[in-house]
All heavy atoms as TSV, in Angstrom:
chain	resi	resn	atom	element	x	y	z
A	1	MET	N	N	41.279	236.671	101.087
A	1	MET	CA	C	40.065	237.448	101.157
A	1	MET	C	C	39.012	236.819	100.256
A	1	MET	O	O	39.140	236.821	99.051
A	1	MET	CB	C	40.329	238.875	100.684
A	1	MET	CG	C	41.295	239.677	101.501
A	1	MET	SD	S	40.446	240.342	102.924
A	1	MET	CE	C	41.698	240.174	104.134
A	2	ALA	N	N	38.017	236.299	100.845
A	2	ALA	CA	C	36.964	235.667	100.065
A	2	ALA	C	C	35.764	236.578	99.882
A	2	ALA	O	O	34.828	236.233	99.200
A	2	ALA	CB	C	36.528	234.377	100.760
A	3	GLY	N	N	35.796	237.751	100.498
A	3	GLY	CA	C	34.657	238.658	100.439
A	3	GLY	C	C	34.468	239.282	99.064
A	3	GLY	O	O	35.377	239.325	98.246
A	4	ASP	N	N	33.269	239.759	98.831
A	4	ASP	CA	C	32.946	240.435	97.585
A	4	ASP	C	C	32.938	241.929	97.864
A	4	ASP	O	O	31.887	242.529	98.056
A	4	ASP	CB	C	31.581	239.942	97.076
A	4	ASP	CG	C	31.283	240.444	95.682
A	4	ASP	OD1	O	32.234	240.782	94.957
A	4	ASP	OD2	O	30.100	240.511	95.314
A	5	PHE	N	N	34.120	242.524	97.892
A	5	PHE	CA	C	34.268	243.927	98.243
A	5	PHE	C	C	34.282	244.787	96.990
A	5	PHE	O	O	34.577	244.314	95.900
A	5	PHE	CB	C	35.561	244.146	99.030
A	5	PHE	CG	C	35.686	243.275	100.245
A	5	PHE	CD1	C	36.709	242.363	100.363
A	5	PHE	CD2	C	34.762	243.371	101.275
A	5	PHE	CE1	C	36.826	241.561	101.490
A	5	PHE	CE2	C	34.871	242.582	102.411
A	5	PHE	CZ	C	35.896	241.671	102.516
A	6	SER	N	N	34.050	246.086	97.189
A	6	SER	CA	C	34.128	247.024	96.068
A	6	SER	C	C	35.573	247.088	95.565
A	6	SER	O	O	36.517	246.708	96.272
A	6	SER	CB	C	33.668	248.412	96.517
A	6	SER	OG	O	34.605	248.976	97.418
A	7	GLY	N	N	35.733	247.577	94.365
A	7	GLY	CA	C	37.066	247.680	93.776
A	7	GLY	C	C	38.002	248.538	94.601
A	7	GLY	O	O	39.182	248.222	94.761
A	8	MET	N	N	37.475	249.628	95.147
A	8	MET	CA	C	38.294	250.533	95.954
A	8	MET	C	C	38.766	249.834	97.225
A	8	MET	O	O	39.936	249.962	97.615
A	8	MET	CB	C	37.485	251.789	96.297
A	8	MET	CG	C	38.310	252.939	96.796
A	8	MET	SD	S	37.357	254.444	97.113
A	8	MET	CE	C	36.898	254.917	95.469
A	9	VAL	N	N	37.900	249.065	97.849
A	9	VAL	CA	C	38.269	248.351	99.073
A	9	VAL	C	C	39.271	247.246	98.748
A	9	VAL	O	O	40.259	247.059	99.465
A	9	VAL	CB	C	37.022	247.801	99.804
A	9	VAL	CG1	C	37.415	246.865	100.928
A	9	VAL	CG2	C	36.162	248.943	100.324
A	10	LYS	N	N	39.066	246.539	97.655
A	10	LYS	CA	C	40.018	245.485	97.257
A	10	LYS	C	C	41.405	246.070	97.035
A	10	LYS	O	O	42.403	245.499	97.470
A	10	LYS	CB	C	39.542	244.790	95.985
A	10	LYS	CG	C	38.387	243.852	96.175
A	10	LYS	CD	C	37.991	243.230	94.848
A	10	LYS	CE	C	36.753	242.392	94.995
A	10	LYS	NZ	N	36.318	241.823	93.707
A	11	GLU	N	N	41.464	247.205	96.347
A	11	GLU	CA	C	42.757	247.847	96.092
A	11	GLU	C	C	43.405	248.280	97.403
A	11	GLU	O	O	44.609	248.093	97.606
A	11	GLU	CB	C	42.591	249.052	95.167
A	11	GLU	CG	C	43.908	249.701	94.812
A	11	GLU	CD	C	43.775	250.878	93.871
A	11	GLU	OE1	O	42.660	251.199	93.413
A	11	GLU	OE2	O	44.820	251.500	93.608
A	12	ALA	N	N	42.616	248.838	98.302
A	12	ALA	CA	C	43.139	249.272	99.597
A	12	ALA	C	C	43.706	248.096	100.381
A	12	ALA	O	O	44.774	248.203	100.993
A	12	ALA	CB	C	42.052	249.982	100.399
A	13	ILE	N	N	43.019	246.972	100.367
A	13	ILE	CA	C	43.494	245.768	101.070
A	13	ILE	C	C	44.866	245.357	100.528
A	13	ILE	O	O	45.783	245.059	101.298
A	13	ILE	CB	C	42.482	244.617	100.925
A	13	ILE	CG1	C	41.223	244.934	101.734
A	13	ILE	CG2	C	43.100	243.283	101.350
A	13	ILE	CD1	C	40.045	244.009	101.429
A	14	GLU	N	N	44.989	245.352	99.209
A	14	GLU	CA	C	46.268	245.004	98.587
A	14	GLU	C	C	47.373	245.968	99.015
A	14	GLU	O	O	48.482	245.544	99.340
A	14	GLU	CB	C	46.141	245.018	97.055
A	14	GLU	CG	C	45.245	243.953	96.482
A	14	GLU	CD	C	45.813	242.552	96.630
A	14	GLU	OE1	O	47.047	242.381	96.500
A	14	GLU	OE2	O	45.022	241.624	96.872
A	15	LEU	N	N	47.062	247.243	99.032
A	15	LEU	CA	C	48.069	248.253	99.350
A	15	LEU	C	C	48.462	248.255	100.822
A	15	LEU	O	O	49.637	248.428	101.163
A	15	LEU	CB	C	47.554	249.645	98.958
A	15	LEU	CG	C	47.392	249.889	97.462
A	15	LEU	CD1	C	46.647	251.195	97.218
A	15	LEU	CD2	C	48.739	249.896	96.759
A	16	ILE	N	N	47.502	248.060	101.697
A	16	ILE	CA	C	47.787	248.145	103.138
A	16	ILE	C	C	48.381	246.858	103.683
A	16	ILE	O	O	49.392	246.872	104.395
A	16	ILE	CB	C	46.515	248.513	103.921
A	16	ILE	CG1	C	46.042	249.917	103.538
A	16	ILE	CG2	C	46.763	248.425	105.437
A	16	ILE	CD1	C	44.669	250.278	104.083
A	17	TRP	N	N	47.770	245.722	103.378
A	17	TRP	CA	C	48.152	244.481	104.041
A	17	TRP	C	C	48.985	243.520	103.207
A	17	TRP	O	O	49.447	242.508	103.720
A	17	TRP	CB	C	46.907	243.766	104.568
A	17	TRP	CG	C	46.336	244.470	105.749
A	17	TRP	CD1	C	46.842	244.492	107.016
A	17	TRP	CD2	C	45.169	245.295	105.780
A	17	TRP	NE1	N	46.059	245.278	107.828
A	17	TRP	CE2	C	45.013	245.787	107.097
A	17	TRP	CE3	C	44.228	245.683	104.828
A	17	TRP	CZ2	C	43.978	246.611	107.475
A	17	TRP	CZ3	C	43.192	246.516	105.204
A	17	TRP	CH2	C	43.073	246.976	106.512
A	18	LYS	N	N	49.227	243.851	101.940
A	18	LYS	CA	C	49.996	242.920	101.125
A	18	LYS	C	C	51.230	243.539	100.474
A	18	LYS	O	O	52.102	242.821	100.033
A	18	LYS	CB	C	49.098	242.305	100.048
A	18	LYS	CG	C	47.991	241.452	100.648
A	18	LYS	CD	C	47.155	240.798	99.573
A	18	LYS	CE	C	46.036	239.962	100.176
A	18	LYS	NZ	N	45.263	239.298	99.129
A	19	ALA	N	N	51.310	244.868	100.392
A	19	ALA	CA	C	52.423	245.504	99.698
A	19	ALA	C	C	53.629	245.744	100.607
A	19	ALA	O	O	54.753	245.793	100.133
A	19	ALA	CB	C	51.976	246.828	99.078
A	20	PHE	N	N	53.408	245.913	101.904
A	20	PHE	CA	C	54.484	246.145	102.872
A	20	PHE	C	C	55.333	247.367	102.495
A	20	PHE	O	O	56.561	247.337	102.559
A	20	PHE	CB	C	55.371	244.910	103.047
A	20	PHE	CG	C	54.603	243.703	103.469
A	20	PHE	CD1	C	54.320	242.684	102.573
A	20	PHE	CD2	C	54.128	243.591	104.765
A	20	PHE	CE1	C	53.595	241.576	102.963
A	20	PHE	CE2	C	53.407	242.483	105.162
A	20	PHE	CZ	C	53.133	241.475	104.257
A	21	ASP	N	N	54.653	248.431	102.096
A	21	ASP	CA	C	55.317	249.667	101.706
A	21	ASP	C	C	54.541	250.829	102.322
A	21	ASP	O	O	53.332	250.920	102.161
A	21	ASP	CB	C	55.330	249.783	100.173
A	21	ASP	CG	C	55.950	251.074	99.688
A	21	ASP	OD1	O	57.187	251.137	99.629
A	21	ASP	OD2	O	55.188	252.014	99.377
A	22	LYS	N	N	55.247	251.700	103.037
A	22	LYS	CA	C	54.574	252.773	103.779
A	22	LYS	C	C	53.767	253.703	102.867
A	22	LYS	O	O	52.647	254.086	103.188
A	22	LYS	CB	C	55.608	253.569	104.564
A	22	LYS	CG	C	55.009	254.604	105.472
A	22	LYS	CD	C	56.075	255.309	106.289
A	22	LYS	CE	C	55.439	256.326	107.204
A	22	LYS	NZ	N	56.411	256.954	108.074
A	23	GLU	N	N	54.326	254.083	101.726
A	23	GLU	CA	C	53.614	254.976	100.812
A	23	GLU	C	C	52.378	254.311	100.226
A	23	GLU	O	O	51.323	254.932	100.082
A	23	GLU	CB	C	54.549	255.450	99.707
A	23	GLU	CG	C	55.601	256.426	100.199
A	23	GLU	CD	C	56.522	256.903	99.103
A	23	GLU	OE1	O	56.114	256.894	97.932
A	23	GLU	OE2	O	57.653	257.275	99.438
A	24	LYS	N	N	52.489	253.040	99.886
A	24	LYS	CA	C	51.341	252.312	99.355
A	24	LYS	C	C	50.271	252.138	100.427
A	24	LYS	O	O	49.076	252.238	100.155
A	24	LYS	CB	C	51.767	250.959	98.795
A	24	LYS	CG	C	52.549	251.082	97.514
A	24	LYS	CD	C	52.942	249.729	96.973
A	24	LYS	CE	C	53.753	249.885	95.687
A	24	LYS	NZ	N	54.142	248.593	95.146
A	25	ALA	N	N	50.701	251.889	101.657
A	25	ALA	CA	C	49.742	251.751	102.758
A	25	ALA	C	C	49.006	253.063	102.979
A	25	ALA	O	O	47.794	253.075	103.231
A	25	ALA	CB	C	50.468	251.317	104.034
A	26	SER	N	N	49.704	254.149	102.833
A	26	SER	CA	C	49.093	255.466	102.976
A	26	SER	C	C	48.017	255.674	101.912
A	26	SER	O	O	46.925	256.169	102.197
A	26	SER	CB	C	50.169	256.533	102.801
A	26	SER	OG	O	50.221	257.386	103.873
A	27	LYS	N	N	48.337	255.301	100.696
A	27	LYS	CA	C	47.355	255.409	99.606
A	27	LYS	C	C	46.153	254.511	99.896
A	27	LYS	O	O	45.008	254.900	99.686
A	27	LYS	CB	C	47.990	255.030	98.271
A	27	LYS	CG	C	47.018	255.112	97.117
A	27	LYS	CD	C	47.635	254.697	95.808
A	27	LYS	CE	C	46.579	254.741	94.715
A	27	LYS	NZ	N	47.067	254.214	93.450
A	28	GLY	N	N	46.405	253.314	100.379
A	28	GLY	CA	C	45.323	252.390	100.714
A	28	GLY	C	C	44.414	252.949	101.794
A	28	GLY	O	O	43.187	252.839	101.715
A	29	TYR	N	N	45.013	253.572	102.790
A	29	TYR	CA	C	44.232	254.180	103.871
A	29	TYR	C	C	43.339	255.289	103.315
A	29	TYR	O	O	42.166	255.392	103.659
A	29	TYR	CB	C	45.162	254.717	104.957
A	29	TYR	CG	C	44.433	255.333	106.120
A	29	TYR	CD1	C	43.858	254.531	107.093
A	29	TYR	CD2	C	44.301	256.714	106.232
A	29	TYR	CE1	C	43.171	255.088	108.161
A	29	TYR	CE2	C	43.617	257.277	107.293
A	29	TYR	CZ	C	43.048	256.460	108.250
A	29	TYR	OH	O	42.359	257.011	109.300
A	30	ARG	N	N	43.903	256.109	102.428
A	30	ARG	CA	C	43.108	257.183	101.813
A	30	ARG	C	C	41.954	256.607	100.996
A	30	ARG	O	O	40.847	257.144	101.002
A	30	ARG	CB	C	43.995	258.077	100.947
A	30	ARG	CG	C	44.911	258.979	101.757
A	30	ARG	CD	C	45.592	260.038	100.906
A	30	ARG	NE	N	46.355	259.485	99.784
A	30	ARG	CZ	C	47.627	259.100	99.846
A	30	ARG	NH1	N	48.280	259.187	101.001
A	30	ARG	NH2	N	48.238	258.638	98.782
A	31	LEU	N	N	42.204	255.516	100.300
A	31	LEU	CA	C	41.138	254.871	99.525
A	31	LEU	C	C	40.022	254.369	100.440
A	31	LEU	O	O	38.835	254.522	100.122
A	31	LEU	CB	C	41.693	253.700	98.704
A	31	LEU	CG	C	42.507	254.052	97.473
A	31	LEU	CD1	C	43.134	252.789	96.885
A	31	LEU	CD2	C	41.641	254.743	96.441
A	32	LEU	N	N	40.403	253.778	101.565
A	32	LEU	CA	C	39.389	253.304	102.514
A	32	LEU	C	C	38.563	254.463	103.048
A	32	LEU	O	O	37.335	254.360	103.152
A	32	LEU	CB	C	40.043	252.560	103.684
A	32	LEU	CG	C	40.529	251.148	103.431
A	32	LEU	CD1	C	41.160	250.576	104.707
A	32	LEU	CD2	C	39.400	250.249	102.954
A	33	ARG	N	N	39.219	255.556	103.388
A	33	ARG	CA	C	38.493	256.734	103.898
A	33	ARG	C	C	37.524	257.259	102.858
A	33	ARG	O	O	36.379	257.581	103.167
A	33	ARG	CB	C	39.468	257.818	104.316
A	33	ARG	CG	C	40.171	257.467	105.613
A	33	ARG	CD	C	40.857	258.631	106.198
A	33	ARG	NE	N	39.880	259.734	106.327
A	33	ARG	CZ	C	40.094	260.817	107.020
A	33	ARG	NH1	N	41.226	260.962	107.645
A	33	ARG	NH2	N	39.193	261.755	107.085
A	34	GLN	N	N	37.972	257.317	101.615
A	34	GLN	CA	C	37.118	257.808	100.535
A	34	GLN	C	C	35.914	256.889	100.347
A	34	GLN	O	O	34.786	257.355	100.201
A	34	GLN	CB	C	37.922	257.903	99.238
A	34	GLN	CG	C	37.161	258.473	98.071
A	34	GLN	CD	C	38.014	258.549	96.811
A	34	GLN	OE1	O	39.183	258.175	96.804
A	34	GLN	NE2	N	37.430	259.037	95.745
A	35	ALA	N	N	36.146	255.588	100.368
A	35	ALA	CA	C	35.054	254.631	100.212
A	35	ALA	C	C	34.083	254.724	101.385
A	35	ALA	O	O	32.860	254.686	101.208
A	35	ALA	CB	C	35.608	253.209	100.085
A	36	ALA	N	N	34.624	254.864	102.585
A	36	ALA	CA	C	33.772	254.977	103.775
A	36	ALA	C	C	32.924	256.241	103.715
A	36	ALA	O	O	31.733	256.219	104.040
A	36	ALA	CB	C	34.626	254.957	105.034
A	37	GLU	N	N	33.531	257.338	103.284
A	37	GLU	CA	C	32.780	258.591	103.160
A	37	GLU	C	C	31.657	258.467	102.132
A	37	GLU	O	O	30.652	259.155	102.217
A	37	GLU	CB	C	33.721	259.738	102.800
A	37	GLU	CG	C	34.617	260.138	103.949
A	37	GLU	CD	C	35.730	261.092	103.547
A	37	GLU	OE1	O	35.794	261.511	102.370
A	37	GLU	OE2	O	36.550	261.410	104.429
A	38	GLY	N	N	31.833	257.548	101.184
A	38	GLY	CA	C	30.805	257.282	100.181
A	38	GLY	C	C	29.767	256.282	100.649
A	38	GLY	O	O	28.877	255.895	99.896
A	39	GLY	N	N	29.907	255.809	101.900
A	39	GLY	CA	C	28.918	254.911	102.471
A	39	GLY	C	C	29.241	253.431	102.393
A	39	GLY	O	O	28.390	252.587	102.670
A	40	ASP	N	N	30.453	253.076	102.042
A	40	ASP	CA	C	30.844	251.666	101.936
A	40	ASP	C	C	31.094	251.099	103.340
A	40	ASP	O	O	32.077	251.438	103.996
A	40	ASP	CB	C	32.099	251.550	101.076
A	40	ASP	CG	C	32.477	250.126	100.726
A	40	ASP	OD1	O	32.373	249.244	101.605
A	40	ASP	OD2	O	32.877	249.900	99.572
A	41	ALA	N	N	30.217	250.230	103.780
A	41	ALA	CA	C	30.309	249.661	105.133
A	41	ALA	C	C	31.564	248.802	105.305
A	41	ALA	O	O	32.156	248.785	106.389
A	41	ALA	CB	C	29.064	248.848	105.446
A	42	ASP	N	N	31.979	248.092	104.266
A	42	ASP	CA	C	33.193	247.280	104.361
A	42	ASP	C	C	34.412	248.167	104.606
A	42	ASP	O	O	35.299	247.815	105.376
A	42	ASP	CB	C	33.403	246.460	103.085
A	42	ASP	CG	C	32.378	245.359	102.915
A	42	ASP	OD1	O	32.004	244.727	103.932
A	42	ASP	OD2	O	31.943	245.128	101.777
A	43	ALA	N	N	34.438	249.321	103.964
A	43	ALA	CA	C	35.547	250.254	104.157
A	43	ALA	C	C	35.611	250.702	105.611
A	43	ALA	O	O	36.693	250.773	106.203
A	43	ALA	CB	C	35.404	251.457	103.224
A	44	TYR	N	N	34.456	250.987	106.205
A	44	TYR	CA	C	34.421	251.359	107.631
A	44	TYR	C	C	35.018	250.242	108.480
A	44	TYR	O	O	35.780	250.487	109.407
A	44	TYR	CB	C	32.990	251.614	108.099
A	44	TYR	CG	C	32.469	252.990	107.835
A	44	TYR	CD1	C	31.452	253.191	106.902
A	44	TYR	CD2	C	32.956	254.100	108.521
A	44	TYR	CE1	C	30.952	254.461	106.658
A	44	TYR	CE2	C	32.467	255.366	108.291
A	44	TYR	CZ	C	31.459	255.541	107.360
A	44	TYR	OH	O	30.975	256.784	107.120
A	45	CYS	N	N	34.655	249.034	108.167
A	45	CYS	CA	C	35.141	247.882	108.931
A	45	CYS	C	C	36.664	247.776	108.830
A	45	CYS	O	O	37.347	247.600	109.836
A	45	CYS	CB	C	34.479	246.617	108.406
A	45	CYS	SG	S	34.906	245.141	109.323
A	46	PHE	N	N	37.205	247.893	107.629
A	46	PHE	CA	C	38.650	247.798	107.453
A	46	PHE	C	C	39.384	248.985	108.069
A	46	PHE	O	O	40.497	248.835	108.547
A	46	PHE	CB	C	39.016	247.630	105.981
A	46	PHE	CG	C	38.792	246.225	105.486
A	46	PHE	CD1	C	37.765	245.942	104.604
A	46	PHE	CD2	C	39.591	245.183	105.918
A	46	PHE	CE1	C	37.541	244.666	104.155
A	46	PHE	CE2	C	39.377	243.879	105.491
A	46	PHE	CZ	C	38.363	243.610	104.598
A	47	LEU	N	N	38.761	250.157	108.053
A	47	LEU	CA	C	39.380	251.302	108.722
A	47	LEU	C	C	39.568	251.005	110.206
A	47	LEU	O	O	40.555	251.421	110.810
A	47	LEU	CB	C	38.527	252.564	108.552
A	47	LEU	CG	C	38.698	253.312	107.244
A	47	LEU	CD1	C	37.647	254.423	107.140
A	47	LEU	CD2	C	40.091	253.887	107.126
A	48	GLY	N	N	38.633	250.278	110.777
A	48	GLY	CA	C	38.732	249.904	112.180
A	48	GLY	C	C	39.911	248.967	112.448
A	48	GLY	O	O	40.370	248.867	113.579
A	49	ARG	N	N	40.400	248.302	111.417
A	49	ARG	CA	C	41.537	247.400	111.569
A	49	ARG	C	C	42.869	248.129	111.434
A	49	ARG	O	O	43.915	247.549	111.714
A	49	ARG	CB	C	41.476	246.293	110.513
A	49	ARG	CG	C	40.233	245.410	110.594
A	49	ARG	CD	C	40.197	244.550	111.821
A	49	ARG	NE	N	41.345	243.669	111.847
A	49	ARG	CZ	C	41.841	243.114	112.935
A	49	ARG	NH1	N	41.295	243.339	114.112
A	49	ARG	NH2	N	42.874	242.326	112.890
A	50	CYS	N	N	42.830	249.370	110.971
A	50	CYS	CA	C	44.051	250.170	110.844
A	50	CYS	C	C	44.339	250.797	112.203
A	50	CYS	O	O	43.590	251.617	112.679
A	50	CYS	CB	C	43.845	251.283	109.809
A	50	CYS	SG	S	43.608	250.686	108.139
A	51	ARG	N	N	45.416	250.393	112.821
A	51	ARG	CA	C	45.746	250.893	114.161
A	51	ARG	C	C	46.107	252.373	114.129
A	51	ARG	O	O	45.674	253.144	114.964
A	51	ARG	CB	C	46.888	250.091	114.757
A	51	ARG	CG	C	46.444	248.717	115.194
A	51	ARG	CD	C	47.410	248.128	116.140
A	51	ARG	NE	N	48.346	247.296	115.364
A	51	ARG	CZ	C	49.532	246.962	115.795
A	51	ARG	NH1	N	49.978	247.375	116.935
A	51	ARG	NH2	N	50.310	246.215	115.059
A	52	ILE	N	N	46.953	252.750	113.214
A	52	ILE	CA	C	47.391	254.136	113.124
A	52	ILE	C	C	47.229	254.557	111.667
A	52	ILE	O	O	47.716	253.865	110.772
A	52	ILE	CB	C	48.865	254.275	113.536
A	52	ILE	CG1	C	49.064	253.806	114.964
A	52	ILE	CG2	C	49.342	255.709	113.353
A	52	ILE	CD1	C	50.503	253.722	115.390
A	53	PRO	N	N	46.558	255.676	111.441
A	53	PRO	CA	C	46.430	256.138	110.046
A	53	PRO	C	C	47.800	256.338	109.413
A	53	PRO	O	O	48.691	256.942	110.008
A	53	PRO	CB	C	45.709	257.478	110.170
A	53	PRO	CG	C	45.088	257.475	111.523
A	53	PRO	CD	C	45.939	256.580	112.377
A	54	CYS	N	N	47.990	255.803	108.235
A	54	CYS	CA	C	49.234	255.969	107.494
A	54	CYS	C	C	49.196	257.332	106.826
A	54	CYS	O	O	48.290	257.641	106.098
A	54	CYS	CB	C	49.350	254.882	106.433
A	54	CYS	SG	S	49.186	253.229	107.089
A	55	ARG	N	N	50.166	258.149	107.106
A	55	ARG	CA	C	50.186	259.497	106.528
A	55	ARG	C	C	51.415	259.723	105.727
A	55	ARG	O	O	52.418	259.229	105.894
A	55	ARG	CB	C	50.089	260.544	107.633
A	55	ARG	CG	C	48.778	260.421	108.319
A	55	ARG	CD	C	48.700	261.360	109.479
A	55	ARG	NE	N	47.543	260.932	110.249
A	55	ARG	CZ	C	46.675	261.742	110.771
A	55	ARG	NH1	N	46.790	263.012	110.633
A	55	ARG	NH2	N	45.668	261.289	111.448
């Protein structure tokens, strides 16, 4: 990842796509939703890459 993302988005990326753990992916998904609700366009983009919300 070479992008300059917010801290919340960076953490979510680590949790969803690099940790390979369902609970961590769930936390990452929640972080992306929170960032997106705050207006973070990158978070919206990454949410679009999540096929199924991790719950």
